[in-house]
C-alpha positions, 0 to 999 in steps of 0.5 A, spaced: 171 825 094 173 826 100 179 825 103 181 818 107 188 820 108 191 819 115 197 816 118 199 811 122 206 810 125 208 814 121 206 811 115 202 814 109 195 810 108 190 813 103 184 811 108 184 808 115 182 801 114 186 796 115 185 789 114 187 785 120 192 780 122 189 773 120 188 768 114 186 773 109 192 776 109 197 770 109 198 769 102 200 774 097 194 774 093 190 774 098 193 781 099 193 783 092 186 782 093 185 786 099 189 792 095 185 791 090 178 792 095 181 798 098 185 797 104 188 802 106 195 797 109 195 790 110 198 786 117 200 780 115 198 774 118 202 773 125 208 768 125 209 765 132 215 767 136 215 758 138 215 758 130 222 761 130 225 759 136 223 752 133 227 754 127 233 756 131 233 750 135 235 747 127 230 741 128 223 740 133 227 735 136 231 739 140 226 744 141 223 744 148 216 748 151 212 749 158 206 751 153 201 745 153 201 742 146 205 747 143 210 742 140 204 739 136 202 745 134 208 748 131 211 741 128 203 742 124 204 750 123 212 750 120 209 744 115 205 749 113 209 755 113 216 756 115 220 763 118 223 763 111 217 763 107 214 767 112 221 773 109 218 772 103 211 773 103 213 780 106 218 782 101 213 778 095 207 782 098 210 789 099 212 788 091 206 786 089 202 792 093 204 800 093 199 800 100 203 799 107 205 792 108 206 791 116 209 784 119 206 781 125 210 776 131 205 773 135 211 772 142 211 771 149 216 772 151 224 776 149 228 771 148 232 769 142 228 771 137 228 778 138 234 778 133 228 776 127 225 782 127 231 784 123 230 779 118 224 782 117 226 789 117 230 787 112 225 783 107 222 790 107 216 791 112 214 797 113 212 796 120 212 791 126 207 789 129 207 786 136 203 782 138 204 780 146 198 776 148 198 776 156 194 772 160 195 772 167 193 767 169 199 765 173 197 766 182 204 767 183 206 772 179 204 779 180 201 784 175 208 788 176 211 781 173 207 781 168 207 788 166 215 788 164 215 783 159 212 788 154 218 793 156 223 787 155 220 785 148 220 792 146 227 794 149 230 788 145 227 789 138 227 796 138 235 795 139 234 791 132 229 794 127 228 802 125 222 801 122 215 804 126 213 799 132 205 797 134 204 794 140 198 789 139 196 787 147 192 785 152 186 790 156 189 785 162 191 790 167 189 793 174 192 799 171 191 800 163 191 807 162 198 807 167 201 801 163 200 805 156 202 811 159 209 808 161 211 805 154 209 810 150 214 815 155 220 809 155 226 812 152 228 804 151 224 803 147 221 806 139 214 804 140 210 809 134 202 805 136 198 801 140 193 796 138 187 796 142 186 790 143 188 782 141 183 778 140 184 771 145 181 764 143 175 764 148 173 757 152 166 754 152 163 749 154 159 743 151 154 741 156 151 735 152 159 731 152 161 735 158 168 737 154 171 744 153 170 747 147 171 753 143 167 760 143 166 763 136 172 765 134 169 772 130 167 778 132 161 781 133 159 788 132 157 789 140 165 787 141 167 793 139 165 797 146 172 795 149 177 797 145 172 805 143 173 806 151 179 805 152 181 809 145 177 814 148 180 815 155 188 814 151 189 817 144 187 824 148 193 824 153 197 819 149 201 822 144 202 815 140 197 812 134 192 808 136 189 802 132 183 800 133 182 792 134 175 787 135 168 789 133 169 793 126 164 790 121 162 796 117 162 803 116 159 806 123 165 802 127 170 805 123 167 812 124 165 811 131 173 809 132 176 815 129 172 820 133 174 816 139 181 818 136 183 812 133 188 814 128 187 806 124 182 801 124 183 794 123 178 789 120 177 782 120 171 778 123 167 783 118 172 780 112 170 772 113 164 774 114 161 779 108 168 777 103 174 783 102 168 787 097 165 789 104 173 794 105 169 797 099 162 798 102 166 801 109 169 807 106 163 808 101 159 809 108 164 812 111 165 818 105 157 818 105 157 819 112 162 825 112 158 828 106 153 829 111 156 832 116 160 837 111 168 834 113 172 834 107 177 830 111 179 825 117 182 830 120 177 835 121 173 830 125 178 825 128 179 825 136 172 829 136 169 825 141 175 823 145 175 824 153 179 830 152 174 834 147 168 831 147 162 835 151 160 829 156 166 824 156 163 821 162 161 815 159 167 813 157 169 812 164 162 810 167 162 803 170 155 802 173 148 802 170 144 807 173 137 805 171 133 809 177 136 816 177 135 822 172 133 817 166 141 816 166 143 810 163 
């Protein structure tokens, strides 16, 4: 048996494969099933800031928002699960499994909801993933104004909790490497790691009905490239943990992200497509590859092909296709 153990956010994981935040991590039974399938840890289904704010307002009649359709969404969402039920999920999941349980909050502001993070910690969560989903679509806001949101949320939550915090962030930034560096080095927050990247709702257009529709919600293996590039670039220079998200469907994807420098890898779409048993298939493939390459532990090869260690790191920074010269593609 190979040693698949690793550390993420200071937490001991028996292996680097995390079940990412999704509907499959929204019940204790499912969390138990994922743990039994071999997951190294679970990130619980996200609780939305709007839901917390609605709870704080005591009733939805007093709730106001600038987000289109948010009122109806929250009214339906709160029927399926209240804030108290989420805290119960954290506590019951922690009691039911012996792997790290990381809570998740999807947030878009630094308002009063941040005090709720302490309740998540008291419920027993081993860590907290803040999914800050920013789409810089407002032409009146500068990049600097958009980036300030990360700092203000992290500062407020850091003052509230002692458990490790992971920031699941967008790749929309004119200076992504600089932004992550400043977040990592800031003395006002306690971010322990970064999850690259959150997967947004993606629009499509139905040319028959002439309506805006939604694209496929699931990722494909081809979607791995964006996070692979940035984990390779950032992990070598920033002393924080990085978790890869989106596009990891099999052992090959996990291996690639570990070689690039990821401390952990989150899987979601492949669990929906192939069932929770896919975790065992991934781990078996990882072990087989380690056997073939004579690696006895994750530590022996993690980050081996990151920007700072790869024999030829240039592809991480290449942005143009070169098909005509020197056979470079």
